[in-house]
N, CA, C and O atoms as CSV, one atom per row, in Angstrom:
chain,resi,resn,atom,element,x,y,z
A,1,MET,N,N,0.817,-1.190,0.000
A,1,MET,CA,C,0.000,0.000,0.000
A,1,MET,C,C,0.864,1.259,0.000
A,1,MET,O,O,0.592,2.202,-0.743
A,2,LYS,N,N,1.905,1.273,0.833
A,2,LYS,CA,C,2.771,2.442,0.890
A,2,LYS,C,C,3.484,2.655,-0.439
A,2,LYS,O,O,3.670,3.791,-0.877
A,3,ARG,N,N,3.879,1.567,-1.073
A,3,ARG,CA,C,4.595,1.666,-2.341
A,3,ARG,C,C,3.716,2.306,-3.418
A,3,ARG,O,O,4.199,3.136,-4.187
A,4,THR,N,N,2.451,1.939,-3.486
A,4,THR,CA,C,1.516,2.503,-4.446
A,4,THR,C,C,1.358,3.996,-4.211
A,4,THR,O,O,1.354,4.783,-5.157
A,5,PHE,N,N,1.230,4.379,-2.957
A,5,PHE,CA,C,1.092,5.794,-2.634
A,5,PHE,C,C,2.323,6.582,-3.053
A,5,PHE,O,O,2.190,7.670,-3.614
A,6,SER,N,N,3.502,6.067,-2.799
A,6,SER,CA,C,4.720,6.796,-3.138
A,6,SER,C,C,4.889,6.934,-4.648
A,6,SER,O,O,5.381,7.960,-5.117
A,7,VAL,N,N,4.493,5.923,-5.414
A,7,VAL,CA,C,4.568,6.015,-6.875
A,7,VAL,C,C,3.613,7.085,-7.378
A,7,VAL,O,O,3.965,7.870,-8.258
A,8,VAL,N,N,2.409,7.120,-6.823
A,8,VAL,CA,C,1.421,8.132,-7.210
A,8,VAL,C,C,1.926,9.524,-6.817
A,8,VAL,O,O,1.786,10.473,-7.588
A,9,ALA,N,N,2.504,9.645,-5.639
A,9,ALA,CA,C,3.022,10.937,-5.174
A,9,ALA,C,C,4.160,11.418,-6.075
A,9,ALA,O,O,4.213,12.595,-6.430
A,10,VAL,N,N,5.061,10.524,-6.443
A,10,VAL,CA,C,6.169,10.890,-7.327
A,10,VAL,C,C,5.630,11.319,-8.692
A,10,VAL,O,O,6.088,12.309,-9.261
A,11,PHE,N,N,4.661,10.575,-9.211
A,11,PHE,CA,C,4.053,10.920,-10.494
A,11,PHE,C,C,3.404,12.305,-10.431
A,11,PHE,O,O,3.560,13.105,-11.354
A,12,ALA,N,N,2.677,12.591,-9.347
A,12,ALA,CA,C,2.019,13.891,-9.182
A,12,ALA,C,C,3.043,15.017,-9.100
A,12,ALA,O,O,2.843,16.086,-9.676
A,13,LEU,N,N,4.139,14.778,-8.384
A,13,LEU,CA,C,5.187,15.796,-8.302
A,13,LEU,C,C,5.832,16.054,-9.659
A,13,LEU,O,O,6.150,17.196,-9.990
A,14,CYS,N,N,6.026,14.996,-10.445
A,14,CYS,CA,C,6.591,15.175,-11.797
A,14,CYS,C,C,5.673,16.022,-12.655
A,14,CYS,O,O,6.136,16.919,-13.360
A,15,ILE,N,N,4.380,15.749,-12.604
A,15,ILE,CA,C,3.405,16.545,-13.372
A,15,ILE,C,C,3.435,17.994,-12.895
A,15,ILE,O,O,3.389,18.910,-13.716
A,16,LEU,N,N,3.509,18.215,-11.595
A,16,LEU,CA,C,3.554,19.564,-11.036
A,16,LEU,C,C,4.788,20.315,-11.530
A,16,LEU,O,O,4.686,21.476,-11.925
A,17,PHE,N,N,5.952,19.666,-11.513
A,17,PHE,CA,C,7.171,20.327,-11.974
A,17,PHE,C,C,7.129,20.623,-13.469
A,17,PHE,O,O,7.603,21.672,-13.905
A,18,ILE,N,N,6.570,19.718,-14.249
A,18,ILE,CA,C,6.452,19.957,-15.693
A,18,ILE,C,C,5.548,21.154,-15.935
A,18,ILE,O,O,5.870,22.014,-16.755
A,19,TYR,N,N,4.410,21.224,-15.226
A,19,TYR,CA,C,3.475,22.333,-15.396
A,19,TYR,C,C,4.097,23.644,-14.920
A,19,TYR,O,O,3.954,24.672,-15.583
A,20,ALA,N,N,4.789,23.619,-13.775
A,20,ALA,CA,C,5.371,24.837,-13.216
A,20,ALA,C,C,6.477,25.384,-14.103
A,20,ALA,O,O,6.731,26.589,-14.092
A,21,ASP,N,N,7.142,24.524,-14.872
A,21,ASP,CA,C,8.241,24.945,-15.714
A,21,ASP,C,C,7.760,25.678,-16.971
A,21,ASP,O,O,8.531,26.411,-17.590
A,22,GLN,N,N,6.496,25.486,-17.349
A,22,GLN,CA,C,5.984,26.136,-18.543
A,22,GLN,C,C,5.847,27.628,-18.306
A,22,GLN,O,O,5.480,28.065,-17.216
A,23,SER,N,N,6.142,28.392,-19.322
A,23,SER,CA,C,6.011,29.834,-19.256
A,23,SER,C,C,4.541,30.227,-19.286
A,23,SER,O,O,3.713,29.521,-19.862
A,24,VAL,N,N,4.224,31.346,-18.669
A,24,VAL,CA,C,2.863,31.882,-18.696
A,24,VAL,C,C,2.516,32.309,-20.124
A,24,VAL,O,O,1.399,32.081,-20.588
A,25,ILE,N,N,3.470,32.927,-20.814
A,25,ILE,CA,C,3.253,33.409,-22.178
A,25,ILE,C,C,3.498,32.263,-23.156
A,25,ILE,O,O,4.608,31.739,-23.249
A,26,GLU,N,N,2.455,31.884,-23.880
A,26,GLU,CA,C,2.575,30.812,-24.867
A,26,GLU,C,C,3.227,31.323,-26.149
A,26,GLU,O,O,4.157,30.703,-26.665
A,27,THR,N,N,2.739,32.456,-26.664
A,27,THR,CA,C,3.313,33.074,-27.868
A,27,THR,C,C,3.327,34.581,-27.696
A,27,THR,O,O,2.499,35.147,-26.982
A,28,ILE,N,N,4.276,35.221,-28.357
A,28,ILE,CA,C,4.344,36.681,-28.384
A,28,ILE,C,C,4.908,37.088,-29.737
A,28,ILE,O,O,5.853,36.478,-30.235
A,29,LYS,N,N,4.315,38.132,-30.331
A,29,LYS,CA,C,4.838,38.646,-31.595
A,29,LYS,C,C,4.539,40.134,-31.687
A,29,LYS,O,O,3.635,40.644,-31.026
A,30,ALA,N,N,5.314,40.819,-32.516
A,30,ALA,CA,C,5.106,42.239,-32.771
A,30,ALA,C,C,5.144,42.455,-34.273
A,30,ALA,O,O,6.020,41.935,-34.965
A,31,THR,N,N,4.173,43.237,-34.779
A,31,THR,CA,C,4.100,43.516,-36.210
A,31,THR,C,C,3.919,45.002,-36.434
A,31,THR,O,O,3.198,45.670,-35.693
A,32,SER,N,N,4.584,45.520,-37.471
A,32,SER,CA,C,4.501,46.931,-37.834
A,32,SER,C,C,3.450,47.118,-38.915
A,32,SER,O,O,3.353,46.310,-39.839
A,33,ASN,N,N,2.660,48.186,-38.802
A,33,ASN,CA,C,1.670,48.482,-39.832
A,33,ASN,C,C,1.646,49.966,-40.202
A,33,ASN,O,O,0.570,50.560,-40.263
A,34,ASP,N,N,2.769,50.559,-40.441
A,34,ASP,CA,C,2.954,51.944,-40.892
A,34,ASP,C,C,2.685,52.988,-39.820
A,34,ASP,O,O,3.512,53.880,-39.634
A,35,SER,N,N,1.565,52.919,-39.106
A,35,SER,CA,C,1.285,53.956,-38.119
A,35,SER,C,C,1.472,53.484,-36.682
A,35,SER,O,O,1.448,54.301,-35.762
A,36,SER,N,N,1.656,52.201,-36.473
A,36,SER,CA,C,1.826,51.684,-35.116
A,36,SER,C,C,2.464,50.298,-35.164
A,36,SER,O,O,2.700,49.731,-36.231
A,37,VAL,N,N,2.734,49.777,-33.975
A,37,VAL,CA,C,3.203,48.399,-33.833
A,37,VAL,C,C,2.192,47.677,-32.951
A,37,VAL,O,O,1.837,48.164,-31.877
A,38,ASN,N,N,1.731,46.520,-33.403
A,38,ASN,CA,C,0.831,45.702,-32.598
A,38,ASN,C,C,1.637,44.617,-31.908
A,38,ASN,O,O,2.367,43.862,-32.551
A,39,VAL,N,N,1.496,44.547,-30.588
A,39,VAL,CA,C,2.136,43.508,-29.793
A,39,VAL,C,C,1.024,42.543,-29.388
A,39,VAL,O,O,0.059,42.934,-28.731
A,40,GLU,N,N,1.168,41.280,-29.784
A,40,GLU,CA,C,0.146,40.275,-29.506
A,40,GLU,C,C,0.765,39.142,-28.699
A,40,GLU,O,O,1.879,38.702,-28.983
A,41,TRP,N,N,0.034,38.674,-27.692
A,41,TRP,CA,C,0.498,37.525,-26.933
A,41,TRP,C,C,-0.693,36.687,-26.477
A,41,TRP,O,O,-1.821,37.166,-26.360
A,42,ARG,N,N,-0.392,35.421,-26.228
A,42,ARG,CA,C,-1.386,34.459,-25.749
A,42,ARG,C,C,-0.807,33.813,-24.493
A,42,ARG,O,O,0.379,33.488,-24.430
A,43,THR,N,N,-1.674,33.635,-23.496
A,43,THR,CA,C,-1.239,33.020,-22.242
A,43,THR,C,C,-1.686,31.564,-22.161
A,43,THR,O,O,-2.694,31.173,-22.749
A,44,ARG,N,N,-0.916,30.774,-21.421
A,44,ARG,CA,C,-1.281,29.375,-21.150
A,44,ARG,C,C,-2.247,29.292,-19.977
A,44,ARG,O,O,-3.226,28.547,-20.002
A,45,SER,N,N,-1.949,30.068,-18.966
A,45,SER,CA,C,-2.737,30.082,-17.731
A,45,SER,C,C,-2.490,31.422,-17.053
A,45,SER,O,O,-1.426,32.019,-17.217
A,46,GLU,N,N,-3.460,31.890,-16.303
A,46,GLU,CA,C,-3.296,33.176,-15.621
A,46,GLU,C,C,-3.589,33.060,-14.128
A,46,GLU,O,O,-4.069,34.005,-13.504
A,47,VAL,N,N,-3.296,31.896,-13.568
A,47,VAL,CA,C,-3.513,31.670,-12.144
A,47,VAL,C,C,-2.571,32.581,-11.353
A,47,VAL,O,O,-1.364,32.592,-11.593
A,48,ASN,N,N,-3.122,33.331,-10.426
A,48,ASN,CA,C,-2.370,34.239,-9.545
A,48,ASN,C,C,-1.649,35.359,-10.293
A,48,ASN,O,O,-0.649,35.875,-9.795
A,49,ILE,N,N,-2.127,35.743,-11.467
A,49,ILE,CA,C,-1.520,36.846,-12.216
A,49,ILE,C,C,-2.415,38.071,-12.090
A,49,ILE,O,O,-3.627,37.992,-12.291
A,50,SER,N,N,-1.805,39.203,-11.754
A,50,SER,CA,C,-2.535,40.451,-11.570
A,50,SER,C,C,-2.658,41.241,-12.872
A,50,SER,O,O,-3.746,41.683,-13.241
A,51,ARG,N,N,-1.516,41.415,-13.569
A,51,ARG,CA,C,-1.530,42.238,-14.781
A,51,ARG,C,C,-0.316,41.928,-15.654
A,51,ARG,O,O,0.619,41.240,-15.243
A,52,PHE,N,N,-0.369,42.462,-16.871
A,52,PHE,CA,C,0.735,42.373,-17.817
A,52,PHE,C,C,1.182,43.795,-18.147
A,52,PHE,O,O,0.362,44.635,-18.519
A,53,GLU,N,N,2.464,44.062,-18.014
A,53,GLU,CA,C,3.009,45.373,-18.369
A,53,GLU,C,C,3.775,45.228,-19.675
A,53,GLU,O,O,4.692,44.413,-19.779
A,54,ILE,N,N,3.397,46.024,-20.672
A,54,ILE,CA,C,4.043,45.968,-21.970
A,54,ILE,C,C,5.243,46.908,-21.924
A,54,ILE,O,O,5.111,48.074,-21.553
A,55,GLU,N,N,6.407,46.398,-22.301
A,55,GLU,CA,C,7.641,47.179,-22.256
A,55,GLU,C,C,8.264,47.253,-23.645
A,55,GLU,O,O,8.177,46.314,-24.437
A,56,ARG,N,N,8.903,48.405,-23.923
A,56,ARG,CA,C,9.540,48.629,-25.220
A,56,ARG,C,C,10.951,49.148,-25.003
A,56,ARG,O,O,11.235,49.824,-24.014
A,57,SER,N,N,11.832,48.821,-25.944
A,57,SER,CA,C,13.208,49.307,-25.922
A,57,SER,C,C,13.641,49.595,-27.347
A,57,SER,O,O,13.342,48.837,-28.270
A,58,SER,N,N,14.359,50.717,-27.513
A,58,SER,CA,C,15.011,50.960,-28.801
A,58,SER,C,C,16.430,50.418,-28.685
A,58,SER,O,O,16.800,49.875,-27.644
A,59,SER,N,N,17.208,50.554,-29.712
A,59,SER,CA,C,18.532,49.933,-29.732
A,59,SER,C,C,19.461,50.438,-28.635
A,59,SER,O,O,20.372,49.714,-28.234
A,60,SER,N,N,19.260,51.648,-28.142
A,60,SER,CA,C,20.194,52.173,-27.138
A,60,SER,C,C,19.564,52.403,-25.772
A,60,SER,O,O,20.231,52.900,-24.865
A,61,ASN,N,N,18.306,52.055,-25.608
A,61,ASN,CA,C,17.619,52.327,-24.348
A,61,ASN,C,C,17.276,51.049,-23.606
A,61,ASN,O,O,17.152,49.973,-24.190
A,62,ALA,N,N,17.125,51.206,-22.288
A,62,ALA,CA,C,16.623,50.101,-21.473
A,62,ALA,C,C,15.122,49.977,-21.719
A,62,ALA,O,O,14.511,50.875,-22.299
A,63,PHE,N,N,14.540,48.892,-21.290
A,63,PHE,CA,C,13.104,48.715,-21.450
A,63,PHE,C,C,12.346,49.679,-20.556
A,63,PHE,O,O,12.717,49.895,-19.403
A,64,THR,N,N,11.281,50.256,-21.097
A,64,THR,CA,C,10.389,51.127,-20.328
A,64,THR,C,C,8.956,50.646,-20.525
A,64,THR,O,O,8.597,50.146,-21.591
A,65,MET,N,N,8.145,50.803,-19.482
A,65,MET,CA,C,6.750,50.382,-19.566
A,65,MET,C,C,5.981,51.370,-20.438
A,65,MET,O,O,6.095,52.584,-20.267
A,66,ILE,N,N,5.197,50.836,-21.375
A,66,ILE,CA,C,4.398,51.686,-22.260
A,66,ILE,C,C,2.904,51.411,-22.139
A,66,ILE,O,O,2.093,52.157,-22.688
A,67,GLY,N,N,2.534,50.359,-21.435
A,67,GLY,CA,C,1.121,50.037,-21.281
A,67,GLY,C,C,0.892,48.932,-20.288
A,67,GLY,O,O,1.821,48.226,-19.897
A,68,VAL,N,N,-0.369,48.782,-19.875
A,68,VAL,CA,C,-0.752,47.765,-18.899
A,68,VAL,C,C,-2.049,47.105,-19.360
A,68,VAL,O,O,-2.965,47.780,-19.831
A,69,GLU,N,N,-2.119,45.810,-19.222
A,69,GLU,CA,C,-3.342,45.046,-19.485
A,69,GLU,C,C,-3.648,44.229,-18.232
A,69,GLU,O,O,-2.787,43.506,-17.732
A,70,LYS,N,N,-4.856,44.345,-17.735
A,70,LYS,CA,C,-5.276,43.558,-16.580
A,70,LYS,C,C,-5.445,42.106,-17.011
A,70,LYS,O,O,-5.984,41.835,-18.085
A,71,ALA,N,N,-4.990,41.179,-16.186
A,71,ALA,CA,C,-5.126,39.751,-16.484
A,71,ALA,C,C,-6.593,39.361,-16.470
A,71,ALA,O,O,-7.366,39.850,-15.646
A,72,LYS,N,N,-6.977,38.474,-17.390
A,72,LYS,CA,C,-8.366,38.026,-17.501
A,72,LYS,C,C,-8.677,36.855,-16.573
A,72,LYS,O,O,-9.844,36.545,-16.335
A,73,GLY,N,N,-7.633,36.200,-16.045
A,73,GLY,CA,C,-7.835,35.107,-15.101
A,73,GLY,C,C,-7.870,33.718,-15.718
A,73,GLY,O,O,-7.804,32.720,-15.002
A,74,VAL,N,N,-7.973,33.646,-17.018
A,74,VAL,CA,C,-7.968,32.377,-17.747
A,74,VAL,C,C,-7.046,32.535,-18.944
A,74,VAL,O,O,-6.668,33.654,-19.293
A,75,ALA,N,N,-6.684,31.435,-19.570
A,75,ALA,CA,C,-5.862,31.516,-20.779
A,75,ALA,C,C,-6.570,32.428,-21.776
A,75,ALA,O,O,-7.759,32.258,-22.045
A,76,ALA,N,N,-5.829,33.406,-22.328
A,76,ALA,CA,C,-6.464,34.408,-23.186
A,76,ALA,C,C,-5.463,34.971,-24.186
A,76,ALA,O,O,-4.260,34.724,-24.096
A,77,SER,N,N,-5.991,35.735,-25.144
A,77,SER,CA,C,-5.175,36.445,-26.129
A,77,SER,C,C,-5.303,37.941,-25.896
A,77,SER,O,O,-6.358,38.434,-25.498
A,78,TYR,N,N,-4.212,38.655,-26.151
A,78,TYR,CA,C,-4.173,40.099,-25.949
A,78,TYR,C,C,-3.535,40.766,-27.162
A,78,TYR,O,O,-2.693,40.176,-27.839
A,79,ILE,N,N,-3.948,42.002,-27.426
A,79,ILE,CA,C,-3.313,42.840,-28.449
A,79,ILE,C,C,-3.142,44.228,-27.856
A,79,ILE,O,O,-4.097,44.827,-27.364
A,80,TYR,N,N,-1.913,44.735,-27.909
A,80,TYR,CA,C,-1.627,46.096,-27.471
A,80,TYR,C,C,-1.133,46.882,-28.685
A,80,TYR,O,O,-0.189,46.458,-29.352
A,81,ARG,N,N,-1.754,48.008,-28.973
A,81,ARG,CA,C,-1.367,48.848,-30.115
A,81,ARG,C,C,-0.463,49.963,-29.616
A,81,ARG,O,O,-0.890,50.814,-28.835
A,82,ASP,N,N,0.778,49.958,-30.066
A,82,ASP,CA,C,1.758,50.978,-29.697
A,82,ASP,C,C,1.773,52.048,-30.788
A,82,ASP,O,O,2.534,51.954,-31.751
A,83,SER,N,N,0.926,53.064,-30.627
A,83,SER,CA,C,0.826,54.108,-31.645
A,83,SER,C,C,1.912,55.169,-31.506
A,83,SER,O,O,2.072,56.005,-32.395
A,84,ASP,N,N,2.663,55.148,-30.403
A,84,ASP,CA,C,3.766,56.092,-30.210
A,84,ASP,C,C,5.114,55.443,-30.494
A,84,ASP,O,O,6.150,55.960,-30.076
A,85,SER,N,N,5.112,54.342,-31.183
A,85,SER,CA,C,6.335,53.554,-31.358
A,85,SER,C,C,7.426,54.278,-32.128
A,85,SER,O,O,8.600,53.935,-31.987
A,86,PHE,N,N,7.078,55.259,-32.930
A,86,PHE,CA,C,8.104,55.931,-33.718
A,86,PHE,C,C,8.631,57.184,-33.046
A,86,PHE,O,O,9.533,57.821,-33.588
A,87,MET,N,N,8.109,57.566,-31.890
A,87,MET,CA,C,8.556,58.805,-31.258
A,87,MET,C,C,9.110,58.626,-29.854
A,87,MET,O,O,10.214,59.094,-29.576
A,88,LYS,N,N,8.415,57.992,-28.998
A,88,LYS,CA,C,8.786,57.959,-27.582
A,88,LYS,C,C,10.119,57.254,-27.353
A,88,LYS,O,O,10.382,56.191,-27.915
A,89,SER,N,N,10.943,57.857,-26.529
A,89,SER,CA,C,12.206,57.278,-26.080
A,89,SER,C,C,13.200,57.012,-27.204
A,89,SER,O,O,14.073,56.155,-27.065
A,90,LEU,N,N,13.082,57.721,-28.295
A,90,LEU,CA,C,14.023,57.541,-29.393
A,90,LEU,C,C,14.823,58.820,-29.593
A,90,LEU,O,O,14.285,59.922,-29.479
A,91,THR,N,N,16.110,58.670,-29.891
A,91,THR,CA,C,16.949,59.826,-30.158
A,91,THR,C,C,16.793,60.250,-31.612
A,91,THR,O,O,16.236,59.505,-32.418
A,92,SER,N,N,17.280,61.440,-31.952
A,92,SER,CA,C,17.143,61.922,-33.333
A,92,SER,C,C,17.893,61.024,-34.311
A,92,SER,O,O,17.436,60.844,-35.439
A,93,ASN,N,N,19.037,60.452,-33.913
A,93,ASN,CA,C,19.757,59.533,-34.799
A,93,ASN,C,C,18.933,58.291,-35.093
A,93,ASN,O,O,18.930,57.796,-36.221
A,94,GLU,N,N,18.233,57.786,-34.083
A,94,GLU,CA,C,17.408,56.600,-34.280
A,94,GLU,C,C,16.198,56.917,-35.149
A,94,GLU,O,O,15.737,56.059,-35.901
A,95,LEU,N,N,15.677,58.147,-35.056
A,95,LEU,CA,C,14.527,58.514,-35.871
A,95,LEU,C,C,14.879,58.568,-37.350
A,95,LEU,O,O,14.023,58.330,-38.202
A,96,GLN,N,N,16.134,58.879,-37.659
A,96,GLN,CA,C,16.548,58.967,-39.048
A,96,GLN,C,C,16.723,57.586,-39.668
A,96,GLN,O,O,16.619,57.430,-40.885
A,97,ALA,N,N,16.981,56.614,-38.857
A,97,ALA,CA,C,17.171,55.244,-39.353
A,97,ALA,C,C,15.854,54.482,-39.241
A,97,ALA,O,O,14.874,54.988,-38.692
A,98,LYS,N,N,15.845,53.278,-39.759
A,98,LYS,CA,C,14.695,52.406,-39.537
A,98,LYS,C,C,14.655,52.088,-38.057
A,98,LYS,O,O,15.684,51.798,-37.447
A,99,ASN,N,N,13.490,52.142,-37.491
A,99,ASN,CA,C,13.355,51.905,-36.055
A,99,ASN,C,C,13.276,50.413,-35.761
A,99,ASN,O,O,12.290,49.755,-36.092
A,100,THR,N,N,14.313,49.895,-35.143
A,100,THR,CA,C,14.285,48.522,-34.668
A,100,THR,C,C,13.940,48.587,-33.199
A,100,THR,O,O,14.692,49.137,-32.396
A,101,LEU,N,N,12.805,48.026,-32.854
A,101,LEU,CA,C,12.308,48.083,-31.495
A,101,LEU,C,C,12.154,46.679,-30.930
A,101,LEU,O,O,11.846,45.733,-31.654
A,102,ALA,N,N,12.372,46.561,-29.637
A,102,ALA,CA,C,12.175,45.290,-28.947
A,102,ALA,C,C,11.030,45.458,-27.956
A,102,ALA,O,O,10.884,46.503,-27.322
A,103,TYR,N,N,10.237,44.429,-27.839
A,103,TYR,CA,C,9.110,44.419,-26.905
A,103,TYR,C,C,9.199,43.176,-26.041
A,103,TYR,O,O,9.730,42.145,-26.453
A,104,ARG,N,N,8.665,43.298,-24.827
A,104,ARG,CA,C,8.523,42.147,-23.949
A,104,ARG,C,C,7.345,42.411,-23.013
A,104,ARG,O,O,6.889,43.544,-22.863
A,105,ILE,N,N,6.876,41.358,-22.401
A,105,ILE,CA,C,5.749,41.447,-21.473
A,105,ILE,C,C,6.261,41.128,-20.071
A,105,ILE,O,O,6.857,40.076,-19.841
A,106,LYS,N,N,6.021,42.046,-19.143
A,106,LYS,CA,C,6.350,41.808,-17.740
A,106,LYS,C,C,5.094,41.250,-17.084
A,106,LYS,O,O,4.037,41.882,-17.111
A,107,ILE,N,N,5.211,40.079,-16.502
A,107,ILE,CA,C,4.092,39.400,-15.856
A,107,ILE,C,C,4.156,39.726,-14.369
A,107,ILE,O,O,5.127,39.375,-13.699
A,108,VAL,N,N,3.132,40.393,-13.851
A,108,VAL,CA,C,3.096,40.769,-12.436
A,108,VAL,C,C,2.087,39.869,-11.736
A,108,VAL,O,O,0.909,39.830,-12.089
A,109,TYR,N,N,2.583,39.148,-10.734
A,109,TYR,CA,C,1.762,38.189,-9.999
A,109,TYR,C,C,1.026,38.864,-8.845
A,109,TYR,O,O,1.363,39.981,-8.453
A,110,SER,N,N,0.038,38.191,-8.314
A,110,SER,CA,C,-0.790,38.729,-7.223
A,110,SER,C,C,0.026,39.060,-5.976
A,110,SER,O,O,-0.337,39.964,-5.224
A,111,ASP,N,N,1.122,38.339,-5.749
A,111,ASP,CA,C,1.948,38.594,-4.563
A,111,ASP,C,C,2.971,39.707,-4.780
A,111,ASP,O,O,3.771,39.988,-3.888
A,112,GLY,N,N,2.957,40.348,-5.957
A,112,GLY,CA,C,3.872,41.454,-6.245
A,112,GLY,C,C,5.135,41.039,-6.980
A,112,GLY,O,O,5.854,41.898,-7.491
A,113,SER,N,N,5.423,39.755,-7.046
A,113,SER,CA,C,6.605,39.301,-7.783
A,113,SER,C,C,6.334,39.424,-9.286
A,113,SER,O,O,5.195,39.628,-9.707
A,114,SER,N,N,7.385,39.299,-10.079
A,114,SER,CA,C,7.204,39.440,-11.523
A,114,SER,C,C,8.237,38.615,-12.280
A,114,SER,O,O,9.250,38.188,-11.727
A,115,SER,N,N,7.949,38.406,-13.554
A,115,SER,CA,C,8.881,37.772,-14.472
A,115,SER,C,C,8.655,38.415,-15.831
A,115,SER,O,O,7.666,39.122,-16.022
A,116,VAL,N,N,9.557,38.179,-16.778
A,116,VAL,CA,C,9.403,38.781,-18.100
A,116,VAL,C,C,9.406,37.697,-19.176
A,116,VAL,O,O,10.016,36.638,-19.022
A,117,SER,N,N,8.710,37.996,-20.260
A,117,SER,CA,C,8.656,37.081,-21.399
A,117,SER,C,C,9.932,37.223,-22.224
A,117,SER,O,O,10.787,38.060,-21.934
A,118,ASP,N,N,10.038,36.408,-23.235
A,118,ASP,CA,C,11.111,36.589,-24.210
A,118,ASP,C,C,10.887,37.915,-24.933
A,118,ASP,O,O,9.770,38.431,-24.965
A,119,GLU,N,N,11.937,38.452,-25.501
A,119,GLU,CA,C,11.833,39.684,-26.286
A,119,GLU,C,C,11.474,39.339,-27.726
A,119,GLU,O,O,11.876,38.301,-28.251
A,120,VAL,N,N,10.706,40.233,-28.355
A,120,VAL,CA,C,10.459,40.137,-29.789
A,120,VAL,C,C,10.915,41.439,-30.415
A,120,VAL,O,O,10.744,42.512,-29.838
A,121,VAL,N,N,11.494,41.338,-31.594
A,121,VAL,CA,C,12.054,42.505,-32.271
A,121,VAL,C,C,11.274,42.766,-33.549
A,121,VAL,O,O,10.906,41.834,-34.264
A,122,VAL,N,N,11.026,44.031,-33.830
A,122,VAL,CA,C,10.320,44.423,-35.048
A,122,VAL,C,C,11.010,45.654,-35.624
A,122,VAL,O,O,11.444,46.534,-34.881
A,123,THR,N,N,11.111,45.714,-36.948
A,123,THR,CA,C,11.601,46.910,-37.623
A,123,THR,C,C,10.377,47.695,-38.052
A,123,THR,O,O,9.570,47.235,-38.860
A,124,HIS,N,N,10.257,48.880,-37.499
A,124,HIS,CA,C,9.076,49.708,-37.738
A,124,HIS,C,C,9.390,50.728,-38.825
A,124,HIS,O,O,10.097,51.706,-38.586
A,125,ASN,N,N,8.866,50.493,-40.006
A,125,ASN,CA,C,9.062,51.399,-41.132
A,125,ASN,C,C,7.846,52.300,-41.270
A,125,ASN,O,O,6.717,51.827,-41.404
A,126,MET,N,N,8.086,53.588,-41.236
A,126,MET,CA,C,6.993,54.542,-41.354
A,126,MET,C,C,7.289,55.476,-42.506
A,126,MET,O,O,8.448,55.808,-42.757
A,127,SER,N,N,6.264,55.898,-43.203
A,127,SER,CA,C,6.466,56.824,-44.308
A,127,SER,C,C,7.049,58.123,-43.777
A,127,SER,O,O,6.782,58.502,-42.636
A,128,SER,N,N,7.835,58.802,-44.583
A,128,SER,CA,C,8.486,60.042,-44.155
A,128,SER,C,C,7.462,61.117,-43.827
A,128,SER,O,O,7.712,61.948,-42.955
A,129,ILE,N,N,6.332,61.125,-44.490
A,129,ILE,CA,C,5.301,62.131,-44.204
A,129,ILE,C,C,4.739,61.927,-42.800
A,129,ILE,O,O,4.626,62.883,-42.033
A,130,LYS,N,N,4.391,60.701,-42.463
A,130,LYS,CA,C,3.869,60.425,-41.124
A,130,LYS,C,C,4.931,60.673,-40.060
A,130,LYS,O,O,4.620,61.171,-38.979
A,131,ARG,N,N,6.184,60.330,-40.358
A,131,ARG,CA,C,7.262,60.559,-39.407
A,131,ARG,C,C,7.427,62.054,-39.144
A,131,ARG,O,O,7.550,62.466,-37.990
A,132,THR,N,N,7.431,62.870,-40.198
A,132,THR,CA,C,7.583,64.315,-40.048
A,132,THR,C,C,6.424,64.901,-39.261
A,132,THR,O,O,6.637,65.717,-38.365
A,133,TRP,N,N,5.197,64.499,-39.583
A,133,TRP,CA,C,4.033,64.984,-38.854
A,133,TRP,C,C,4.117,64.576,-37.381
A,133,TRP,O,O,3.788,65.375,-36.504
A,134,GLY,N,N,4.546,63.368,-37.104
A,134,GLY,CA,C,4.696,62.921,-35.725
A,134,GLY,C,C,5.739,63.732,-34.970
A,134,GLY,O,O,5.554,64.027,-33.790
A,135,MET,N,N,6.831,64.096,-35.632
A,135,MET,CA,C,7.877,64.906,-34.994
A,135,MET,C,C,7.341,66.309,-34.692
A,135,MET,O,O,7.641,66.874,-33.641
A,136,ILE,N,N,6.560,66.863,-35.599
A,136,ILE,CA,C,5.988,68.198,-35.372
A,136,ILE,C,C,5.022,68.151,-34.183
A,136,ILE,O,O,5.062,69.032,-33.325
A,137,LYS,N,N,4.162,67.142,-34.124
A,137,LYS,CA,C,3.224,67.011,-32.994
A,137,LYS,C,C,3.971,66.855,-31.680
A,137,LYS,O,O,3.568,67.422,-30.664
A,138,GLU,N,N,5.054,66.093,-31.691
A,138,GLU,CA,C,5.816,65.843,-30.467
A,138,GLU,C,C,6.447,67.126,-29.925
A,138,GLU,O,O,6.581,67.286,-28.711
A,139,MET,N,N,6.835,68.039,-30.817
A,139,MET,CA,C,7.461,69.304,-30.381
A,139,MET,C,C,6.484,70.151,-29.568
A,139,MET,O,O,6.920,70.930,-28.721
A,140,PHE,N,N,5.187,70.024,-29.795
A,140,PHE,CA,C,4.206,70.878,-29.148
A,140,PHE,C,C,3.520,70.207,-27.962
A,140,PHE,O,O,2.556,70.756,-27.428
A,141,LYS,N,N,3.986,69.045,-27.541
A,141,LYS,CA,C,3.402,68.389,-26.361
A,141,LYS,C,C,3.989,68.953,-25.095
A,141,LYS,O,O,3.622,68.527,-24.001
């Protein structure tokens, strides 16, 4: 009887470790569409997760938070539209070149701890007219 219990307990622990090792984020991608960058991700499970913080980095900057999505509590899909992707936190040299941006999702748990997803990189190409108009708008903010 004891032997059967220990085999079941070991099996349950193996399943627990396999499940715990899986990342919360199943997939993440970023796509450019001329006026913005869409960051999309899907979760495996959202047990004990409070929120997702969307972070962006240009080639010379550290990651900064650009948005927050409240966790839905179950496996779900999310889309965050970064409409300021060509202006915020970029230097004038970076604005003249094609914008290569990196995104990641910071997972904030109910107990306050956090982890981050893998990074995804996107080259954001914007027409020169939209870029110029965006620079003019930014000067007057």
